[in-house]
C-alpha positions as MATLAB code, in Angstrom:
seq = 'MTRRILIRATGAARPGQLAGLGKALAASGARLLDINQSVTFDMLSLEALVGLDHDSDLEAALSAVGDELGLDVQAIQVSAEDYQRWSSQASRPRLILTLLAPHLPAGILAEVGALTAEHGLTVELIHRLSGREPLDGGVPRDHQSIQGACVECWLRGDEVDLDALREKALALGAMHGVDIALQEDSIWRRHRRLVCFDMDSTLIQAEVIDELARRHGVYDEVAEVTERAMRGELDFQQSFRERMAKLRGLDESVLAEIARDLPLMDGVERLMRQLKRLGYRTAILSGGFTYFARHLQQTLGFDEIHANELVIENGKVTGEVREPILDADRKAQLLREIAAREGLAMEQTIAVGDGANDLKMLAAAGLGIAFRAKPLVRAQASHSISTLGIDAVLYLIGYRQVDLEERGE';
ca = [
       2.761   25.552  -34.477;
       3.735   25.334  -30.818;
       7.021   23.670  -30.029;
       7.542   22.138  -26.595;
      11.104   21.983  -25.309;
      12.469   20.359  -22.158;
      15.345   22.413  -20.715;
      17.732   20.410  -18.529;
      20.492   22.298  -16.659;
      23.055   20.721  -14.325;
      26.201   21.925  -12.601;
      27.657   23.409   -9.419;
      25.024   25.581   -7.753;
      25.625   29.295   -7.295;
      23.427   32.387   -6.899;
      21.914   33.941  -10.010;
      21.549   30.816  -12.134;
      17.745   30.761  -12.096;
      17.655   34.469  -12.946;
      20.049   34.009  -15.882;
      18.130   31.084  -17.336;
      14.840   32.891  -16.793;
      16.044   35.955  -18.707;
      17.140   33.796  -21.650;
      13.737   32.091  -21.758;
      11.897   35.400  -21.498;
      13.983   36.950  -24.287;
      13.013   34.039  -26.529;
       9.304   34.530  -25.795;
       8.978   31.087  -24.170;
       5.973   30.142  -22.032;
       6.726   28.196  -18.849;
       4.694   24.945  -18.729;
       6.412   23.108  -15.877;
       9.548   23.404  -13.743;
      11.432   21.446  -11.106;
      14.721   22.268   -9.380;
      16.777   20.640   -6.641;
      20.240   21.101   -5.134;
      22.012   18.098   -3.633;
      25.501   18.453   -2.150;
      25.835   21.818   -3.939;
      25.008   20.298   -7.337;
      22.037   21.864   -9.123;
      19.560   19.985  -11.294;
      16.884   22.040  -13.033;
      14.294   20.915  -15.554;
      11.809   23.231  -17.222;
       9.250   22.477  -19.897;
       8.554   25.496  -22.109;
       6.373   26.258  -25.096;
       7.365   28.363  -28.113;
       4.711   29.721  -30.476;
       7.164   31.237  -32.981;
      10.603   30.606  -34.391;
      13.415   31.338  -31.969;
      16.992   30.176  -31.607;
      16.370   29.258  -27.966;
      18.971   26.476  -27.991;
      21.802   28.849  -28.891;
      20.702   31.401  -26.291;
      20.602   28.732  -23.578;
      24.007   27.376  -24.540;
      25.516   30.861  -24.250;
      23.938   31.618  -20.884;
      24.912   28.168  -19.629;
      28.582   28.940  -20.312;
      28.231   32.168  -18.320;
      26.543   30.403  -15.397;
      28.756   27.315  -15.280;
      25.921   24.989  -16.275;
      25.560   22.215  -18.798;
      22.276   23.111  -20.526;
      20.413   20.778  -22.875;
      17.313   21.580  -24.943;
      15.258   18.516  -25.856;
      12.357   18.632  -28.312;
       9.184   17.075  -26.853;
       6.683   15.568  -29.257;
       2.959   16.104  -28.916;
       2.607   12.386  -28.104;
       5.184   12.559  -25.280;
       3.591   15.712  -23.886;
       0.195   14.037  -23.822;
       1.666   10.975  -22.137;
       3.351   13.068  -19.434;
       0.154   15.038  -18.847;
      -1.779   11.799  -18.462;
       0.761   10.430  -15.982;
       0.618   13.619  -13.899;
      -3.136   13.161  -13.419;
      -2.768    9.667  -11.981;
      -3.076    9.109   -8.209;
       0.122    9.524   -6.196;
       1.313    7.181   -3.465;
       3.740    8.095   -0.693;
       6.213    5.362    0.269;
       8.195    6.022    3.431;
      11.322    4.114    4.481;
      12.295    4.220    8.170;
      15.162    2.494    9.980;
      18.068    3.218   12.344;
      20.220    3.127    9.181;
      18.950    2.592    5.633;
      20.902   -0.091    3.726;
      21.677    0.888    0.128;
      20.262   -2.417   -1.090;
      16.763   -1.398   -0.087;
      16.678    1.056   -3.016;
      17.067   -1.744   -5.551;
      14.411   -3.816   -3.799;
      11.947   -0.930   -3.591;
      12.658   -0.034   -7.219;
      11.904   -3.572   -8.319;
       8.737   -3.739   -6.189;
       7.334   -0.465   -7.502;
       8.190   -1.391  -11.109;
       6.407   -4.716  -10.657;
       3.241   -2.760   -9.846;
       3.670   -0.319  -12.729;
       4.676    2.608  -10.528;
       7.194    5.289  -11.422;
       9.346    6.834   -8.695;
       8.671   10.528   -9.242;
      10.674   12.015   -6.373;
      12.877   10.816   -3.503;
      13.805   13.093   -0.628;
      15.077   12.748    2.910;
      12.922   13.708    5.890;
      15.467   12.844    8.587;
      18.490   14.932    9.508;
      22.038   14.353    8.368;
      23.764   11.258    9.694;
      26.754   12.064   11.966;
      30.197   11.686   10.409;
      31.007    8.807   12.781;
      28.100    6.801   11.339;
      26.205    6.810   14.646;
      22.808    8.274   15.418;
      22.117   11.887   16.439;
      22.488   12.400   20.176;
      21.044   15.890   20.625;
      17.651   16.113   22.291;
      15.882   17.643   19.299;
      16.632   14.964   16.693;
      14.440   12.026   15.823;
      16.958    9.216   15.867;
      17.224    7.081   12.741;
      16.836    7.654    9.022;
      13.758    8.366    6.924;
      13.392    8.733    3.160;
      10.131    9.521    1.370;
       9.383    8.412   -2.196;
       6.579    9.776   -4.371;
       5.127    7.143   -6.679;
       2.878    7.648   -9.659;
       1.063    5.120  -11.836;
      -2.197    3.466  -12.685;
      -4.423    2.208   -9.908;
      -2.763   -0.614   -7.991;
      -3.885   -3.255   -5.545;
      -2.740   -1.340   -2.473;
      -3.314   -4.246   -0.073;
      -1.151   -6.576   -2.190;
       1.551   -3.913   -2.493;
       1.527   -3.331    1.277;
       1.803   -7.059    1.961;
       4.893   -7.329   -0.239;
       6.360   -4.146    1.241;
       5.867   -5.533    4.769;
       7.735   -8.730    3.867;
      10.480   -6.768    2.128;
      10.902   -4.456    5.110;
      11.100   -7.363    7.539;
      13.868   -8.905    5.425;
      15.982   -5.725    5.619;
      15.041   -4.412    9.065;
      13.278   -1.419    7.527;
       9.749   -0.092    8.062;
       8.023    0.565    4.729;
       4.823    2.596    4.931;
       2.493    3.244    1.988;
      -0.250    5.839    1.929;
      -2.291    7.597   -0.700;
      -1.388   11.235   -1.163;
      -4.312   13.566   -0.627;
      -5.191   16.942    0.816;
      -5.871   15.233    4.155;
      -2.318   13.971    4.591;
      -1.046   17.358    5.773;
      -4.264   18.357    7.474;
      -4.611   15.738   10.201;
      -5.792   17.324   13.437;
      -6.500   14.565   15.978;
      -4.159   11.855   17.266;
      -5.461    9.093   19.561;
      -3.060    6.734   21.323;
      -3.272    3.434   23.076;
      -1.294    3.625   26.319;
       0.297    0.344   27.443;
       3.262   -0.700   25.240;
       2.569    2.348   23.051;
       3.101    5.457   25.162;
       4.831    3.514   27.932;
       7.159    0.531   27.843;
       5.015   -1.606   30.112;
       1.672   -3.344   30.521;
       0.346   -1.796   33.729;
      -1.908   -4.708   34.652;
       1.147   -6.995   34.585;
       3.049   -4.610   36.870;
       0.116   -4.510   39.276;
      -0.079   -8.312   39.245;
       3.647   -8.632   39.996;
       3.348   -6.327   42.989;
       0.326   -8.274   44.232;
       1.996  -11.666   43.765;
      -0.478  -12.939   41.156;
       1.465  -12.393   37.940;
       1.412  -16.061   36.868;
      -2.343  -16.278   37.412;
      -2.972  -13.114   35.399;
      -0.626  -14.304   32.647;
      -2.575  -17.586   32.417;
      -5.816  -15.650   31.827;
      -4.082  -13.533   29.194;
      -2.876  -16.686   27.448;
      -6.411  -18.107   27.400;
      -7.628  -14.890   25.792;
      -4.905  -15.099   23.154;
      -6.028  -18.656   22.367;
      -9.536  -17.303   21.772;
     -11.077  -18.994   24.805;
     -12.119  -15.634   26.312;
     -13.085  -12.330   24.739;
     -11.479   -9.087   25.915;
     -14.161   -8.192   28.453;
     -14.192  -11.692   29.996;
     -10.424  -11.834   30.281;
     -10.253   -8.280   31.606;
     -12.754   -9.010   34.382;
     -10.947  -12.222   35.355;
      -7.593  -10.457   35.531;
      -9.063   -7.576   37.509;
     -10.609   -9.949   40.039;
      -7.141  -11.264   40.871;
      -6.041   -7.749   41.890;
      -8.616   -7.570   44.701;
      -7.026   -6.210   47.883;
      -4.068   -4.451   46.219;
      -3.073   -1.392   48.231;
      -3.735    1.962   46.526;
      -0.223    3.155   47.393;
       1.161    0.657   44.876;
      -0.600    2.539   42.081;
       1.224    5.739   42.942;
       4.582    3.945   43.050;
       4.050    2.348   39.638;
       2.789    5.600   38.099;
       5.864    7.458   39.335;
       8.211    4.948   37.691;
       6.375    4.374   34.394;
       9.002    3.961   31.646;
       8.044    6.259   28.763;
       8.286    5.015   25.183;
      11.261    6.218   23.145;
      10.507    9.611   21.595;
       7.120   10.183   23.247;
       8.110   13.476   24.903;
       9.511   14.818   21.633;
       6.399   13.698   19.757;
       4.023   15.369   22.191;
       5.948   18.658   22.151;
       5.698   18.810   18.378;
       2.048   17.745   18.146;
       1.100   20.483   20.609;
       3.118   23.069   18.676;
       1.462   22.006   15.424;
      -2.000   22.381   16.939;
      -3.077   18.732   17.098;
      -5.632   17.543   19.609;
      -4.323   14.492   21.458;
      -6.137   11.777   23.380;
      -5.392    8.533   25.163;
      -7.862    5.724   24.381;
      -6.720    2.859   26.555;
      -7.943   -0.483   27.785;
      -5.728    0.266   30.797;
      -6.574    2.471   33.724;
      -7.457    6.145   34.109;
      -5.169    6.392   37.160;
      -2.117    5.989   34.914;
      -3.566    7.760   31.875;
      -4.202   10.793   34.085;
      -0.575   10.695   35.214;
       0.550   10.792   31.553;
      -1.915   13.599   30.848;
      -0.365   15.694   33.604;
       3.171   14.802   32.536;
       2.880   15.071   28.743;
      -0.111   17.352   28.198;
      -2.733   15.141   26.512;
      -5.968   17.014   25.876;
      -8.203   14.178   27.045;
      -8.060   10.625   28.327;
     -10.452    7.681   28.152;
      -9.619    4.460   29.983;
     -11.039    2.042   32.556;
     -11.762    3.404   36.024;
     -10.526    1.243   38.901;
     -12.915    0.930   41.835;
     -11.019    1.672   45.064;
     -12.601    1.420   48.510;
     -10.894    2.086   51.822;
      -7.524    2.393   50.092;
      -7.789   -1.017   48.406;
      -8.462   -2.124   44.823;
     -11.785   -4.013   44.785;
     -11.019   -5.993   41.629;
     -13.771   -4.215   39.705;
     -13.917   -1.355   37.183;
     -16.690    1.070   36.409;
     -18.788    0.334   33.307;
     -18.538    0.528   30.386;
     -15.287   -1.356   29.867;
     -13.179    0.294   27.206;
     -12.658   -2.454   24.621;
     -11.866   -2.463   20.885;
     -15.359   -1.353   19.843;
     -15.413    1.426   22.423;
     -12.016    2.728   21.257;
     -13.206    3.048   17.664;
     -16.449    4.642   18.828;
     -14.605    7.212   20.954;
     -12.333    8.098   18.041;
     -15.400    8.860   15.909;
     -17.116   10.769   18.727;
     -14.108   12.995   19.405;
     -13.665   13.731   15.685;
     -17.364   14.639   15.358;
     -17.258   16.844   18.463;
     -14.195   18.679   17.106;
     -15.787   19.121   13.670;
     -13.182   16.917   11.948;
     -13.496   14.494    9.064;
     -12.302   10.971    9.876;
      -9.578   11.462    7.250;
      -8.086   14.035    9.643;
      -7.608   11.505   12.433;
      -4.589    9.405   13.404;
      -4.622    6.375   15.711;
      -1.558    4.651   17.170;
      -1.578    1.332   19.029;
       0.168   -1.994   19.397;
      -2.418   -4.668   20.149;
      -5.281   -6.584   18.592;
      -7.534   -4.494   20.831;
      -6.463   -1.450   18.757;
      -7.195   -2.809   15.284;
     -10.721   -1.395   15.001;
      -9.481    2.018   16.090;
      -6.595    1.855   13.591;
      -8.980    0.853   10.802;
     -11.390    3.702   11.595;
      -8.703    6.417   11.571;
      -7.567    8.305    8.501;
      -4.041    7.148    9.352;
      -3.809    4.020   11.517;
      -0.322    3.092   12.752;
       0.621   -0.173   14.460;
       3.546    0.707   16.729;
       6.018   -2.051   17.710;
       3.150   -4.463   17.312;
       3.122   -8.241   17.042;
       3.277   -9.666   13.474;
      -0.481  -10.350   13.322;
      -1.324   -6.739   14.166;
       1.321   -5.350   11.783;
      -0.089   -7.498    8.984;
      -3.646   -6.215    9.512;
      -2.801   -2.545   10.069;
      -2.340   -0.243    7.085;
       0.890    1.242    8.453;
       3.441    0.199   11.046;
       6.544    1.483   12.814;
       8.807   -1.050   14.509;
      12.388    0.125   14.002;
      12.275    3.674   15.443;
      10.750    5.516   18.399;
       7.160    6.696   18.482;
       8.220   10.192   17.372;
       8.693    8.691   13.880;
       4.907    9.138   13.587;
       5.828   12.709   12.593;
       7.505   11.417    9.435;
       4.308    9.712    8.301;
       2.468   13.029    8.368;
       5.149   14.605    6.175;
       7.181   16.199    8.962;
      10.903   16.848    8.325;
      13.689   16.970   10.877;
      14.702   20.409    9.592;
      11.264   21.713   10.554;
      11.970   20.784   14.172;
      15.364   22.469   14.066;
      13.904   25.643   12.563;
      11.422   25.851   15.402;
      14.371   26.145   17.757;
      13.443   23.356   20.167;
];
């Protein structure tokens, strides 16, 4: 009758330990059923599940080799019932929970542990995606590091109400100043191929129409129209046309001045370098203006841009834009069209934006991320980043800081 034995080895890591344990298992005629090993701060932890179809003094052999290798080795008998239970658990869906913040408070672990337990989830693995924190407790200053901390947790359990779990995670994160993202693990997670971005307040730290209004002396009037739209008195297209009309007569030279001084979002240059290296197609889908999106395309290397085209005559803004106006519906439609043209499944798409005008695009994407968005948008989006720069998007696709360092940026 087959015996199943869980081998657990711990101790200071050194070369040759896996080979020594492997030889002892092979000499005993054991079959390897499962294995997991990690080294943290030079301390090794190895677990292997083996099967034995005949009598063998495996425990004694492991004890002897453990003494030689400087390891504490335990051999634990696994019942048929426990083995069946573990096998059943391994077949359950996996969730990925990501914690992001400038610094991660230790208390968040207890809170996350309690939240996951409440929903019947087991924490299967925790590992760090971010780089090491400097000894002075600050944040990395070199140009290649994504500033801040990120830890990824793998969760396993029965099917859960993901929306309810996300709602609680959002509240918990807000309490501790931590972004908590939840996504289902699947083959698509590491095979995204298209990233579409909003522009204003996402790729740049400004709303261009507000900057244009300031330079034209009509900021208060434009802001009043924006406020009416936020109250629901105007839809996006109505409010957009009213705001544009107030820019009539603005000199074209002002556009060039504003474009030259656009403040880029934290981490956007680093993000774009990595996305291009990883082979992603990138696009800007903006309710702003092509004049400024084209400037970002030339500066940062976006593959394509889609935005609203200002009508300029005799060096002056006419207050009109060419149809169709790029609104929320058009953004989502363009995302689908680009994916179809590139032969991609929607699960392979990512969308990043900050406003209510981005929600349909975020919902349509395989991974929709609300970036530094208002509470209403964060609550409706599946994922959000508020505490770090936009390059933290790389963490949500499973990217590690060490990968960036190995690429020699």
